[in-house]
C-alpha positions in Angstrom: 21.0 0.6 24.3 22.3 -1.6 21.4 20.9 -4.8 20.4 23.4 -7.6 20.7 23.7 -10.0 17.6 21.4 -12.4 19.3 18.8 -9.8 20.3 18.7 -8.5 16.6 18.4 -11.9 15.2 15.7 -12.9 17.9 13.7 -9.7 17.0 14.0 -10.4 13.4 13.0 -13.9 13.5 10.1 -12.8 16.1 8.9 -10.3 13.2 8.9 -13.2 10.8 7.0 -15.9 12.7 5.3 -14.1 15.5 6.2 -16.8 18.2 8.7 -15.6 20.8 9.7 -19.4 21.5 10.5 -20.2 17.9 12.5 -16.9 17.5 14.6 -17.5 20.6 15.4 -21.0 19.2 16.3 -19.6 15.8 18.3 -16.9 17.2 20.6 -19.6 18.8 19.0 -19.7 22.4 18.9 -22.9 24.2 15.6 -25.0 23.6 15.3 -25.5 27.3 15.0 -21.8 27.8 13.9 -20.5 24.6 10.1 -19.7 26.5 11.7 -18.0 29.2 14.0 -16.1 27.1 11.7 -15.2 24.2 9.2 -13.8 26.9 12.0 -11.7 28.6 13.0 -10.4 25.3 9.7 -9.0 24.4 9.7 -7.0 27.6 13.0 -5.4 27.0 12.3 -1.8 25.7 15.3 -1.8 23.4 14.0 -4.9 21.6 10.2 -3.6 21.8 11.5 -0.5 20.2 13.6 -2.5 17.4 10.6 -4.6 16.5 8.1 -1.5 16.2 10.7 0.5 14.1 10.8 -2.6 11.9 7.2 -3.5 11.6 6.5 0.2 10.7 9.2 0.3 8.0 7.8 -3.0 6.3 4.2 -1.5 6.5 5.5 1.8 5.1 6.8 -0.2 2.2 3.4 -2.2 1.8 1.2 0.9 1.8 0.8 3.7 -0.4 1.0 7.3 0.5 -1.6 9.6 -0.9 1.0 11.5 -2.6 2.3 8.3 -4.2 -1.6 7.4 -5.2 -2.0 10.7 -6.8 1.3 10.5 -8.8 0.4 6.9 -9.9 -3.3 8.2 -10.9 -1.8 11.4 -12.8 0.4 9.1 -14.7 -2.5 7.0 -15.9 -4.3 9.7 -16.6 -1.6 11.3 -18.9 -1.6 7.8 -20.7 2.0 7.2 -19.8 3.4 3.6 -20.2 3.0 1.8 -17.0 4.7 -1.3 -16.1 2.7 -4.7 -15.0 3.4 -7.8 -13.7 1.7 -11.5 -13.7 2.9 -14.2 -11.2 1.7 -18.0 -11.2 2.0 -19.7 -8.1 1.9 -23.5 -7.8 -1.1 -24.2 -5.7 0.3 -26.7 -3.7 3.9 -25.4 -2.8 2.8 -21.7 -3.3 6.2 -21.2 -5.2 6.0 -18.7 -7.9 6.6 -20.8 -11.1 6.3 -18.0 -13.7 7.0 -14.2 -13.1 6.2 -12.0 -16.1 6.9 -8.0 -16.2 5.4 -6.0 -19.1 4.7 -2.6 -20.1 1.5 -1.2 -21.3 -0.3 2.1 -22.3 -3.6 2.7 -20.5 -6.8 2.5 -22.2 -9.0 5.8 -22.7 -11.5 4.3 -20.0 -8.6 3.8 -17.7 -7.3 7.5 -18.4 -10.7 8.7 -18.0 -11.3 7.1 -14.8 -7.9 8.4 -13.4 -9.1 11.8 -14.5 -12.2 11.5 -12.7 -10.7 10.4 -9.5 -8.2 13.3 -9.5 -10.9 15.7 -10.1 -13.0 13.9 -7.0 -10.1 14.2 -4.6 -9.5 17.9 -5.6 -13.4 18.6 -4.9 -14.1 19.0 -8.3 -17.2 17.2 -8.0 -19.8 18.7 -5.7 -23.2 17.5 -4.6 -26.4 18.2 -6.2 -27.2 22.0 -5.8 -30.2 23.7 -6.3 -29.7 26.3 -9.3 -32.1 29.0 -9.5 -33.2 29.6 -13.0 -35.1 32.2 -14.7 -38.0 30.1 -15.8 -39.4 33.0 -18.0 -37.5 31.8 -21.1 -38.3 33.9 -24.2 -37.3 33.0 -27.8 -36.9 35.9 -30.2 -37.4 35.0 -33.9 -36.3 37.6 -36.7 -38.6 37.0 -39.7 -36.6 39.7 -41.8 -39.5 42.1 -42.3 
C-alpha cells in the first residue's frame, strides 16, 4: 500500500520530532484529533515500514562502513591530500556562523598511525609469542694467522 501525501508528511515530521501528535498537526491533521491520528498512524504497517526504512537510510549516511573506513585510512597512509572542514557555531542560537573547507596533506605521524591501523586490521600484529632461540651463541673471530 502506498502512503498518501498526508501520511508521508506525517512520517517525515515524526522522524524529525519523534512526537506523533506534533507530527500529525504539522502534516495537516486537526489539532483536536492529532493525538488519536498520530497514534493510529504509528500502528499502520505501511507507515511503520516507511519510517523504519527512512531511519535506516539516515543512519547509513551517518555511519561509515568498514570498507569506507579502510579506504580513508589507506588514503591517509599514502599521504593523499585530504579535505577538512571547520565550523563555528553561535553558542546561543546554535547557528553556523563560519563554515570553512580546506585541504591538507597528512603529517608523517598521521600516515604512520594509519599504516599501523591497516596492519592491525589485517592481523599483522600478533600477541607476544615465545620464540625458541638457541642460547648457545658462538662468536668466531679470524685473527688472520
